[in-house]
VEXKOL-352300 format. One record per atom (N, C-alpha, C): residue in one letter; atom name; x, y negated, z negated; residue number from 0. Coordinates in Angstrom, 2 decimals. Each point is the difference from the previous one (the first is absolute). Layout:
@code = a site = CA east = X north = Y up = Z pos = NUM
...
//
This chain:
@code = m site = N east = -3.31 north = -13.83 up = 22.79 pos = 0
@code = m site = CA east = -0.15 north = 1.45 up = -0.08 pos = 0
@code = m site = C east = 1.32 north = 0.70 up = 0.35 pos = 0
@code = r site = N east = 0.71 north = -0.51 up = 0.95 pos = 1
@code = r site = CA east = 1.26 north = 0.59 up = 0.39 pos = 1
@code = r site = C east = 1.02 north = -0.03 up = -1.14 pos = 1
@code = k site = N east = -0.01 north = -1.07 up = -0.77 pos = 2
@code = k site = CA east = 0.93 north = -0.12 up = -1.12 pos = 2
@code = k site = C east = -0.24 north = 1.10 up = -1.03 pos = 2
@code = v site = N east = -1.25 north = 0.28 up = -0.29 pos = 3
@code = v site = CA east = -0.32 north = 1.02 up = -0.99 pos = 3
@code = v site = C east = 0.51 north = 1.36 up = 0.46 pos = 3
@code = h site = N east = -0.18 north = 0.32 up = 1.29 pos = 4
@code = h site = CA east = 0.47 north = 1.28 up = 0.50 pos = 4
@code = h site = C east = 1.51 north = 0.10 up = -0.11 pos = 4
@code = r site = N east = 0.70 north = -1.06 up = 0.33 pos = 5
@code = r site = CA east = 1.46 north = 0.01 up = -0.11 pos = 5
@code = r site = C east = 0.41 north = 0.14 up = -1.46 pos = 5
@code = f site = N east = -0.69 north = -0.73 up = -0.88 pos = 6
@code = f site = CA east = 0.29 north = 0.06 up = -1.43 pos = 6
@code = f site = C east = -0.24 north = 1.40 up = -0.53 pos = 6
@code = r site = N east = -1.11 north = 0.60 up = 0.41 pos = 7
@code = r site = CA east = -0.33 north = 1.36 up = -0.44 pos = 7
@code = r site = C east = 1.07 north = 0.98 up = 0.47 pos = 7
@code = r site = N east = 0.46 north = -0.16 up = 1.21 pos = 8
@code = r site = CA east = 1.04 north = 0.87 up = 0.53 pos = 8
@code = r site = C east = 1.31 north = -0.18 up = -0.76 pos = 8
@code = d site = N east = 0.33 north = -1.25 up = -0.35 pos = 9
@code = d site = CA east = 1.21 north = -0.27 up = -0.77 pos = 9
@code = d site = C east = -0.06 north = 0.66 up = -1.36 pos = 9
@code = i site = N east = -1.15 north = -0.06 up = -0.65 pos = 10
@code = i site = CA east = -0.16 north = 0.61 up = -1.32 pos = 10
@code = i site = C east = 0.12 north = 1.52 up = 0.11 pos = 10
@code = a site = N east = -0.60 north = 0.56 up = 1.01 pos = 11
@code = a site = CA east = 0.06 north = 1.45 up = 0.18 pos = 11
@code = a site = C east = 1.44 north = 0.46 up = 0.19 pos = 11
@code = q site = N east = 0.84 north = -0.85 up = 0.57 pos = 12
@code = q site = CA east = 1.40 north = 0.35 up = 0.22 pos = 12
@code = q site = C east = 0.85 north = -0.23 up = -1.24 pos = 12
@code = d site = N east = -0.51 north = -0.72 up = -0.97 pos = 13
@code = d site = CA east = 0.74 north = -0.28 up = -1.23 pos = 13
@code = d site = C east = -0.22 north = 1.16 up = -0.96 pos = 13
@code = d site = N east = 1.00 north = 0.88 up = -0.09 pos = 14
@code = d site = CA east = -0.14 north = 1.20 up = -0.83 pos = 14
@code = d site = C east = -0.21 north = -0.31 up = -1.47 pos = 14
@code = s site = N east = 0.65 north = -1.04 up = -0.51 pos = 15
@code = s site = CA east = -0.15 north = -0.31 up = -1.42 pos = 15
@code = s site = C east = -1.42 north = -0.45 up = -0.32 pos = 15
@code = m site = N east = -0.59 north = -0.80 up = 0.88 pos = 16
@code = m site = CA east = -1.38 north = -0.46 up = -0.21 pos = 16
@code = m site = C east = -0.96 north = 1.18 up = 0.14 pos = 16
@code = q site = N east = 0.24 north = 0.84 up = 0.95 pos = 17
@code = q site = CA east = -0.81 north = 1.20 up = 0.19 pos = 17
@code = q site = C east = 0.04 north = 0.87 up = -1.25 pos = 17
@code = e site = N east = 1.19 north = 0.16 up = -0.57 pos = 18
@code = e site = CA east = 0.16 north = 0.80 up = -1.20 pos = 18
@code = e site = C east = -0.76 north = -0.61 up = -1.18 pos = 18
@code = l site = N east = 0.04 north = -1.33 up = -0.12 pos = 19
@code = l site = CA east = -0.73 north = -0.67 up = -1.08 pos = 19
@code = l site = C east = -1.50 north = 0.24 up = 0.13 pos = 19
@code = f site = N east = -0.54 north = -0.13 up = 1.21 pos = 20
@code = f site = CA east = -1.42 north = 0.23 up = 0.21 pos = 20
@code = f site = C east = -0.38 north = 1.44 up = -0.30 pos = 20
@code = n site = N east = 0.85 north = 0.94 up = 0.41 pos = 21
@code = n site = CA east = -0.28 north = 1.41 up = -0.29 pos = 21
@code = n site = C east = 0.01 north = 0.27 up = -1.49 pos = 21
@code = e site = N east = 0.98 north = -0.58 up = -0.70 pos = 22
@code = e site = CA east = 0.08 north = 0.20 up = -1.45 pos = 22
@code = e site = C east = -1.20 north = -0.64 up = -0.70 pos = 22
@code = l site = N east = -0.43 north = -1.17 up = 0.48 pos = 23
@code = l site = CA east = -1.17 north = -0.66 up = -0.57 pos = 23
@code = l site = C east = -1.24 north = 0.89 up = 0.17 pos = 23
@code = s site = N east = -0.14 north = 0.59 up = 1.16 pos = 24
@code = s site = CA east = -1.12 north = 0.90 up = 0.26 pos = 24
@code = s site = C east = 0.06 north = 1.22 up = -0.92 pos = 24
@code = d site = N east = 1.19 north = 0.54 up = -0.19 pos = 25
@code = d site = CA east = 0.17 north = 1.14 up = -0.90 pos = 25
@code = d site = C east = -0.36 north = -0.38 up = -1.43 pos = 25
@code = m site = N east = 0.40 north = -1.19 up = -0.42 pos = 26
@code = m site = CA east = -0.30 north = -0.45 up = -1.37 pos = 26
@code = m site = C east = -1.49 north = -0.19 up = -0.20 pos = 26
@code = r site = N east = -0.70 north = -0.42 up = 1.04 pos = 27
@code = r site = CA east = -1.45 north = -0.13 up = -0.10 pos = 27
@code = r site = C east = -0.62 north = 1.37 up = -0.28 pos = 27
@code = g site = N east = 0.49 north = 1.02 up = 0.67 pos = 28
@code = g site = CA east = -0.47 north = 1.36 up = -0.25 pos = 28
@code = g site = C east = 0.36 north = 0.49 up = -1.39 pos = 28
@code = t site = N east = 1.20 north = -0.34 up = -0.45 pos = 29
@code = t site = CA east = 0.44 north = 0.36 up = -1.35 pos = 29
@code = t site = C east = -0.91 north = -0.63 up = -1.05 pos = 29
@code = l site = N east = -0.34 north = -1.26 up = 0.21 pos = 30
@code = l site = CA east = -0.90 north = -0.69 up = -0.92 pos = 30
@code = l site = C east = -1.38 north = 0.65 up = -0.03 pos = 30
@code = e site = N east = -0.52 north = 0.33 up = 1.17 pos = 31
@code = e site = CA east = -1.31 north = 0.66 up = 0.06 pos = 31
@code = e site = C east = 0.02 north = 1.33 up = -0.75 pos = 31
@code = d site = N east = 1.08 north = 0.76 up = 0.17 pos = 32
@code = d site = CA east = 0.12 north = 1.28 up = -0.70 pos = 32
@code = d site = C east = 0.08 north = -0.20 up = -1.51 pos = 32
@code = a site = N east = 0.77 north = -1.00 up = -0.41 pos = 33
@code = a site = CA east = 0.15 north = -0.27 up = -1.44 pos = 33
@code = a site = C east = -1.34 north = -0.40 up = -0.62 pos = 33
@code = y site = N east = -0.77 north = -0.84 up = 0.71 pos = 34
@code = y site = CA east = -1.32 north = -0.38 up = -0.51 pos = 34
@code = y site = C east = -0.95 north = 1.20 up = -0.06 pos = 34
@code = m site = N east = 0.10 north = 0.90 up = 0.97 pos = 35
@code = m site = CA east = -0.84 north = 1.19 up = -0.01 pos = 35
@code = m site = C east = 0.34 north = 0.87 up = -1.21 pos = 35
@code = r site = N east = 1.31 north = 0.19 up = -0.27 pos = 36
@code = r site = CA east = 0.40 north = 0.79 up = -1.17 pos = 36
@code = r site = C east = -0.46 north = -0.67 up = -1.29 pos = 36
@code = f site = N east = 0.09 north = -1.33 up = -0.05 pos = 37
@code = f site = CA east = -0.46 north = -0.74 up = -1.17 pos = 37
@code = f site = C east = -1.49 north = 0.24 up = -0.25 pos = 37
@code = n site = N east = -0.78 north = -0.05 up = 1.07 pos = 38
@code = n site = CA east = -1.45 north = 0.20 up = -0.13 pos = 38
@code = n site = C east = -0.37 north = 1.41 up = -0.44 pos = 38
@code = l site = N east = 0.88 north = 0.96 up = 0.24 pos = 39
@code = l site = CA east = -0.28 north = 1.39 up = -0.37 pos = 39
@code = l site = C east = 0.61 north = 0.39 up = -1.35 pos = 39
@code = a site = N east = 0.91 north = -0.83 up = -0.51 pos = 40
@code = a site = CA east = 0.70 north = 0.34 up = -1.25 pos = 40
@code = a site = C east = -0.95 north = -0.12 up = -1.19 pos = 40
@code = s site = N east = 0.12 north = 0.98 up = -0.90 pos = 41
@code = s site = CA east = -0.86 north = -0.04 up = -1.19 pos = 41
@code = s site = C east = 0.81 north = -0.02 up = -1.29 pos = 41
@code = e site = N east = 1.20 north = 0.50 up = 0.02 pos = 42
@code = e site = CA east = 0.86 north = 0.01 up = -1.17 pos = 42
@code = e site = C east = 0.71 north = -1.35 up = -0.13 pos = 42
@code = p site = N east = 0.11 north = -0.54 up = -1.21 pos = 43
@code = p site = CA east = 0.63 north = -1.32 up = -0.20 pos = 43
@code = p site = C east = 1.42 north = -0.08 up = 0.57 pos = 43
@code = e site = N east = 0.77 north = 1.07 up = -0.13 pos = 44
@code = e site = CA east = 1.37 north = -0.02 up = 0.52 pos = 44
@code = e site = C east = 0.01 north = -0.10 up = 1.52 pos = 44
@code = l site = N east = -0.94 north = 0.68 up = 0.64 pos = 45
@code = l site = CA east = -0.08 north = -0.06 up = 1.47 pos = 45
@code = l site = C east = -0.47 north = -1.37 up = 0.47 pos = 45
@code = v site = N east = -0.94 north = -0.57 up = -0.73 pos = 46
@code = v site = CA east = -0.47 north = -1.35 up = 0.35 pos = 46
@code = v site = C east = 1.16 north = -0.98 up = -0.09 pos = 46
@code = e site = N east = 0.78 north = 0.10 up = -1.08 pos = 47
@code = e site = CA east = 1.16 north = -0.88 up = -0.18 pos = 47
@code = e site = C east = 1.02 north = 0.19 up = 1.12 pos = 47
@code = a site = N east = 0.26 north = 1.25 up = 0.37 pos = 48
@code = a site = CA east = 0.94 north = 0.28 up = 1.08 pos = 48
@code = a site = C east = -0.49 north = -0.59 up = 1.32 pos = 48
@code = c site = N east = -1.30 north = 0.10 up = 0.24 pos = 49
@code = c site = CA east = -0.57 north = -0.57 up = 1.23 pos = 49
@code = c site = C east = 0.13 north = -1.51 up = 0.02 pos = 49
@code = v site = N east = -0.19 north = -0.63 up = -1.14 pos = 50
@code = v site = CA east = 0.13 north = -1.46 up = -0.08 pos = 50
@code = v site = C east = 1.42 north = -0.41 up = 0.35 pos = 50
@code = y site = N east = 0.99 north = 0.71 up = -0.53 pos = 51
@code = y site = CA east = 1.40 north = -0.30 up = 0.33 pos = 51
@code = y site = C east = 0.26 north = 0.21 up = 1.49 pos = 51
@code = e site = N east = -0.54 north = 1.07 up = 0.54 pos = 52
@code = e site = CA east = 0.18 north = 0.30 up = 1.42 pos = 52
@code = e site = C east = -0.62 north = -1.10 up = 0.88 pos = 52
@code = i site = N east = -1.19 north = -0.44 up = -0.36 pos = 53
@code = i site = CA east = -0.67 north = -1.06 up = 0.75 pos = 53
@code = i site = C east = 0.81 north = -1.29 up = -0.07 pos = 53
@code = n site = N east = 0.47 north = -0.34 up = -1.20 pos = 54
@code = n site = CA east = 0.79 north = -1.23 up = -0.15 pos = 54
@code = n site = C east = 1.28 north = 0.05 up = 0.80 pos = 54
@code = a site = N east = 0.67 north = 1.15 up = 0.00 pos = 55
@code = a site = CA east = 1.24 north = 0.13 up = 0.77 pos = 55
@code = a site = C east = -0.27 north = -0.10 up = 1.50 pos = 55
@code = a site = N east = -1.03 north = 0.66 up = 0.47 pos = 56
@code = a site = CA east = -0.34 north = -0.05 up = 1.43 pos = 56
@code = a site = C east = -0.43 north = -1.41 up = 0.41 pos = 56
@code = q site = N east = -0.75 north = -0.67 up = -0.86 pos = 57
@code = q site = CA east = -0.43 north = -1.37 up = 0.31 pos = 57
@code = q site = C east = 1.19 north = -0.95 up = 0.05 pos = 57
@code = a site = N east = 0.96 north = 0.18 up = -0.90 pos = 58
@code = a site = CA east = 1.20 north = -0.83 up = 0.02 pos = 58
@code = a site = C east = 0.78 north = 0.21 up = 1.29 pos = 58
@code = r site = N east = 0.14 north = 1.23 up = 0.44 pos = 59
@code = r site = CA east = 0.70 north = 0.31 up = 1.26 pos = 59
@code = r site = C east = -0.77 north = -0.58 up = 1.19 pos = 59
@code = y site = N east = -1.30 north = 0.12 up = 0.00 pos = 60
@code = y site = CA east = -0.84 north = -0.53 up = 1.07 pos = 60
@code = y site = C east = 0.16 north = -1.52 up = 0.09 pos = 60
@code = n site = N east = -0.03 north = -0.68 up = -1.15 pos = 61
@code = n site = CA east = 0.16 north = -1.45 up = -0.02 pos = 61
@code = n site = C east = 1.38 north = -0.41 up = 0.49 pos = 61
@code = y site = N east = 1.01 north = 0.76 up = -0.37 pos = 62
@code = y site = CA east = 1.36 north = -0.27 up = 0.47 pos = 62
@code = y site = C east = 0.06 north = 0.09 up = 1.53 pos = 62
@code = l site = N east = -0.57 north = 1.07 up = 0.55 pos = 63
@code = l site = CA east = 0.02 north = 0.18 up = 1.45 pos = 63
@code = l site = C east = -0.75 north = -1.13 up = 0.71 pos = 63
@code = l site = N east = -1.13 north = -0.41 up = -0.54 pos = 64
@code = l site = CA east = -0.74 north = -1.12 up = 0.58 pos = 64
@code = l site = C east = 0.86 north = -1.27 up = 0.02 pos = 64
@code = r site = N east = 0.70 north = -0.25 up = -1.12 pos = 65
@code = r site = CA east = 0.84 north = -1.19 up = -0.08 pos = 65
@code = r site = C east = 1.12 north = 0.05 up = 1.04 pos = 65
@code = v site = N east = 0.64 north = 1.16 up = 0.14 pos = 66
@code = v site = CA east = 1.10 north = 0.13 up = 0.96 pos = 66
@code = v site = C east = -0.52 north = -0.18 up = 1.43 pos = 66
@code = i site = N east = -1.16 north = 0.56 up = 0.29 pos = 67
@code = i site = CA east = -0.58 north = -0.16 up = 1.34 pos = 67
@code = i site = C east = -0.30 north = -1.47 up = 0.28 pos = 67
@code = k site = N east = -0.58 north = -0.68 up = -0.98 pos = 68
@code = k site = CA east = -0.31 north = -1.42 up = 0.17 pos = 68
@code = k site = C east = 1.27 north = -0.81 up = 0.25 pos = 68
@code = e site = N east = 1.05 north = 0.31 up = -0.74 pos = 69
@code = e site = CA east = 1.26 north = -0.72 up = 0.15 pos = 69
@code = e site = C east = 0.67 north = 0.27 up = 1.35 pos = 69
@code = n site = N east = -0.22 north = 1.19 up = 0.56 pos = 70
@code = n site = CA east = 0.65 north = 0.38 up = 1.25 pos = 70
@code = n site = C east = -0.85 north = -0.21 up = 1.25 pos = 70
@code = g site = N east = -1.18 north = -0.49 up = -0.14 pos = 71
@code = g site = CA east = -0.82 north = -0.19 up = 1.18 pos = 71
@code = g site = C east = -1.39 north = -0.44 up = -0.35 pos = 71
@code = g site = N east = -0.36 north = 0.26 up = -1.21 pos = 72
@code = g site = CA east = -1.25 north = -0.51 up = -0.53 pos = 72
@code = g site = C east = -1.25 north = 0.49 up = 0.66 pos = 72
@code = e site = N east = -1.01 north = -0.81 up = -0.15 pos = 73
@code = e site = CA east = -1.35 north = 0.33 up = 0.45 pos = 73
@code = e site = C east = -0.05 north = 0.27 up = 1.49 pos = 73
@code = a site = N east = 0.69 north = -0.82 up = 0.78 pos = 74
@code = a site = CA east = -0.04 north = 0.15 up = 1.46 pos = 74
@code = a site = C east = 0.58 north = 1.35 up = 0.42 pos = 74
@code = a site = N east = 1.07 north = 0.42 up = -0.67 pos = 75
@code = a site = CA east = 0.61 north = 1.29 up = 0.33 pos = 75
@code = a site = C east = -0.96 north = 1.14 up = -0.30 pos = 75
@code = f site = N east = -0.67 north = -0.07 up = -1.13 pos = 76
@code = f site = CA east = -0.93 north = 1.06 up = -0.38 pos = 76
@code = f site = C east = -1.17 north = 0.05 up = 0.97 pos = 76
@code = k site = N east = -0.54 north = -1.16 up = 0.34 pos = 77
@code = k site = CA east = -1.13 north = -0.04 up = 0.94 pos = 77
@code = k site = C east = 0.41 north = 0.53 up = 1.36 pos = 77
@code = a site = N east = 1.18 north = -0.37 up = 0.46 pos = 78
@code = a site = CA east = 0.46 north = 0.47 up = 1.29 pos = 78
@code = a site = C east = 0.26 north = 1.49 up = -0.02 pos = 78
@code = y site = N east = 0.53 north = 0.48 up = -1.11 pos = 79
@code = y site = CA east = 0.31 north = 1.43 up = -0.12 pos = 79
@code = y site = C east = -1.27 north = 0.83 up = -0.02 pos = 79
@code = t site = N east = -0.99 north = -0.44 up = -0.77 pos = 80
@code = t site = CA east = -1.22 north = 0.79 up = -0.16 pos = 80
@code = t site = C east = -1.04 north = -0.30 up = 1.06 pos = 80
@code = g site = N east = 0.10 north = -1.19 up = 0.61 pos = 81
@code = g site = CA east = -1.00 north = -0.41 up = 0.96 pos = 81
@code = g site = C east = -1.25 north = -0.54 up = -0.65 pos = 81
@code = k site = N east = 0.04 north = -0.21 up = -1.32 pos = 82
@code = k site = CA east = -1.16 north = -0.50 up = -0.74 pos = 82
@code = k site = C east = 0.18 north = -1.49 up = -0.25 pos = 82
@code = e site = N east = -0.93 north = -0.78 up = 0.47 pos = 83
@code = e site = CA east = 0.09 north = -1.45 up = -0.13 pos = 83
@code = e site = C east = -0.70 north = -0.53 up = -1.25 pos = 83
@code = d site = N east = -0.82 north = 0.84 up = -0.64 pos = 84
@code = d site = CA east = -0.79 north = -0.47 up = -1.13 pos = 84
@code = d site = C east = 0.62 north = 0.32 up = -1.37 pos = 84
@code = i site = N east = 1.30 north = 0.31 up = -0.01 pos = 85
@code = i site = CA east = 0.70 north = 0.32 up = -1.24 pos = 85
@code = i site = C east = 0.19 north = -1.28 up = -0.81 pos = 85
@code = v site = N east = -0.29 north = 0.07 up = -1.30 pos = 86
@code = v site = CA east = 0.22 north = -1.13 up = -0.90 pos = 86
@code = v site = C east = 1.03 north = 0.42 up = -1.03 pos = 86
@code = w site = N east = 1.08 north = -0.77 up = -0.11 pos = 87
@code = w site = CA east = 1.06 north = 0.29 up = -0.97 pos = 87
@code = w site = C east = -0.38 north = -0.52 up = -1.35 pos = 87
@code = a site = N east = 0.22 north = 0.77 up = -1.03 pos = 88
@code = a site = CA east = -0.30 north = -0.40 up = -1.37 pos = 88
@code = a site = C east = 1.15 north = -0.79 up = -0.60 pos = 88
//
């Protein structure tokens, strides 16, 4: 248990990792907004624009996940969030 607390503290002090987690959280919100706009779009041009937006946001989200995994991976995310039941895709 002591190791996890020290690890969590180390991650909190790592500004680059903190920034990655914040950006990942922001991208999750961006994706949710894009899906909401897609669900409300009725014109074909708007639907197409929403699809592009969703694809771009998903690509950025996947990139951030990959960078986080490479820089600390699953253990870093669990320690940062305090969630032990996270499953990486």
